[in-house]
C-alpha angles and dihedrals in degrees: 000000000000090000101253098143104198145356092281087088093054095086091063098034092052087071095048106112094215094053090046092051092049090050096052131345092198100052100022092126090069094064134244128284116306128224095269093052094047090048090054090048093053102038102035115017099040093041091065109109097244094047093044092053088048091062092062090043091050091050093050093047090051091055090042090062090054091048089054089065089071132279138196119280090254129056116208116204124199121193124193141154125225141190125251109184119215128203105198143035098298116167115265094004110140143170114274115203094203094055092031092223143095103257153129116264109211125186119224133192120202136178120223092264089064099253114144103230099180141357140188127196111219137179115275098249101054125112116268093246099044112128094015094138093057091061105028107043098053090049092050090051091048094051094045090050086058089054095253125145108232130214127182134205130186142152129254093283087074095049094120127138092227090058093050091049094047091051094046092049089056096044094247119155114224145181114195126170116235129200118257121253137172094268093053093046090050089058092058098038092123091059097050102073113088113251116257117258137037110336118247120242088231118069114263106228126193131179134202133180124200143152117264134176122194120205092254093051122094092208141020117266136193116265124191119203127200119197120189125190112198126192111256095019120111098205128041124244109246130190133176129205126189112211146157093208117122094212122118113276094254091052091050091055091047090051092049094047091062089071087079087083089069089066089051091053090052089053090050090053090052096046104035106034096023097241087170094065097099096141101145119112098226119073094223091053089053090049088056091050091050091053092048091054092047091053089049090049092051092049089054094045093048089048090052099049101034106034113022119096114254095252092065098026092108096055116125119246089250091057092047090049095050097039105034110017100042096053122153117240149143130241116216120192120207129177094271106008143048117218118202108197111197126196112245104230113116092341100066126180090251093052093046091050092049091053092049091051092050091050091051090051094056111108096210114164117243122251 
């Protein structure tokens, strides 16, 4: 969470008095774990099946405590894949034609608060939606068991009949973008021609909802089209969304567009907690590293939305990391106390006190 991306930093950090005190108050004079010990911890101990499964369980229990504080009646799930480039001979890395790079291609599941609920590291050449059921269906079951209404959003890579059917069987509302084709474009033919007269400086946006059934679908479904005419552009911008929502067409598009924040959360994970640093040779070791970065990301996101004062509650994780986490200080040891003296730059005494008060006010259940 502090932005130290791999064990190369351990040699220096093992001598940091604050890290040593956090590790063990009794033997803190001996120093914290060195590079070799941390490497063994990541590549051998955590790769054992029981410990590896515990990482996902630990992450979900962490978010579960936040959910226990109270949440809206409806849970919105956003699923997306992302690219993690590799620069060596890592196991199961492969060239991906869409990203035009040799990479891993993980799948991530977020809620609308930005918490990463589940993740799966995959080879670089798999389809964007591969393995969706392993992440999505257990989370839907978990949320419905809590009495939550569930909604799902995803881009055109997840426009698959088996996904629609699985969601409909479980009573989940969804809005998924689908690729354009001749049949869809024929249904909105009246919206495509540019309006007569001088074009407006603002985009002219029109919506239309209609029933559509592709050859691979067992039933007809509602499709919402959005057509945008922009000044200076010869052809309109057209997008299609398949949905079972009963909202007006404009509201369906607005609901779907909010899934763009999931891409922003992925970028924060890459930039702030170095999710892209999967430099181990073995695939399982890189899976461990991915889970460690996701847990760090969720700690930062929960800190941001539950503890930070409102005036800095919209800071990015990178800003929080550089301004609040990496704060200069001095550790003073007395006979009975340790005093950690922090420099007041961005992390002022008033801000630190406000965060402590907010933490104390959280009614998180024990366990």
